[in-house]
C-alpha positions in Angstrom: 17.7 -5.6 -23.5 18.9 -7.2 -20.3 18.7 -4.4 -18.4 14.9 -3.8 -19.8 14.3 -7.2 -18.6 15.5 -6.9 -15.3 13.7 -3.4 -14.7 10.8 -5.3 -15.8 11.4 -8.3 -13.3 11.9 -5.8 -10.4 9.0 -3.7 -11.2 6.9 -7.1 -11.4 8.0 -8.1 -8.2 6.2 -5.2 -6.3 3.0 -6.2 -8.1 1.4 -8.7 -5.3 2.1 -6.0 -2.8 0.8 -3.3 -4.1 -2.6 -5.7 -4.5 -2.4 -6.3 -0.6 -2.5 -2.8 0.2 -5.1 -2.0 -2.2 -7.9 -3.4 0.1 -7.1 -1.5 3.3 -6.4 1.8 0.7 -9.9 0.8 -0.7 -11.6 0.6 2.5 -9.8 3.3 3.6 -10.5 5.8 0.7 -14.3 4.7 0.9 -15.2 5.6 4.2 -13.4 8.9 4.1 -15.1 9.9 0.9 -18.6 10.0 4.2 -19.4 13.0 5.1 -18.4 13.2 9.2 -15.3 13.7 11.3 -15.7 10.3 13.1 -16.0 8.8 9.4 -12.1 10.2 8.8 -11.0 8.6 12.0 -12.0 5.6 10.8 -10.3 6.1 7.2 -7.3 6.5 9.1 -7.3 3.7 11.4 -8.4 1.0 8.6 -5.2 3.1 6.4 -2.6 2.8 9.6 -3.5 -1.3 10.1 -3.2 -1.9 6.6 0.2 0.0 5.9 1.0 -1.1 9.2 0.0 -4.5 9.2 1.0 -5.4 5.8 4.7 -4.2 6.8 5.2 -5.7 10.3 4.2 -8.8 8.4 6.9 -8.4 6.0 9.6 -7.4 8.3 8.8 -10.9 10.4 9.6 -13.1 7.4 13.1 -11.7 6.1 16.2 -11.0 8.2 16.4 -8.3 10.7 19.2 -5.8 9.7 18.6 -2.4 10.2 19.0 -2.1 6.2 17.0 -4.8 5.4 14.4 -3.1 7.8 15.1 0.6 6.0 14.2 -1.2 2.8 11.3 -2.8 3.6 9.7 0.4 4.9 11.0 2.5 2.2 9.6 0.2 -0.7 6.6 -0.6 1.0 5.7 2.8 1.3 6.2 3.5 -2.1 3.7 0.5 -2.9 1.1 1.9 -0.1 0.9 5.0 -2.4 0.7 3.4 -5.6 -2.2 1.4 -3.9 -3.7 3.9 -2.3 -3.9 6.4 -5.9 -5.7 3.2 -7.6 -7.9 3.0 -4.5 -8.8 6.9 -4.7 -9.5 6.6 -8.6 -11.4 3.5 -8.2 -13.7 5.3 -5.5 -13.6 8.9 -6.6 -13.4 8.3 -10.4 -14.8 5.1 -11.6 -17.4 4.9 -8.8 -19.5 8.2 -10.4 
């Protein structure tokens, strides 16, 4: 029971950053769905700014050991992937 509770707490700690990554992901996916190559570049810029900006802010507020930076980037990449999947679901499935 205690292990299950620890797993639930660990998952719930990931939710706030998933929500923060969701906003640039949603904007990027909405722009990506437009026609034209210029829109794909704009979407890529939004996605890059969203991911790199949040990761930089998160790394600044942590101690700067290599292991902590690597783990922050790894966890943030997972959170960004979840946010991107939610944004894709929102734009393509629910908007129709």
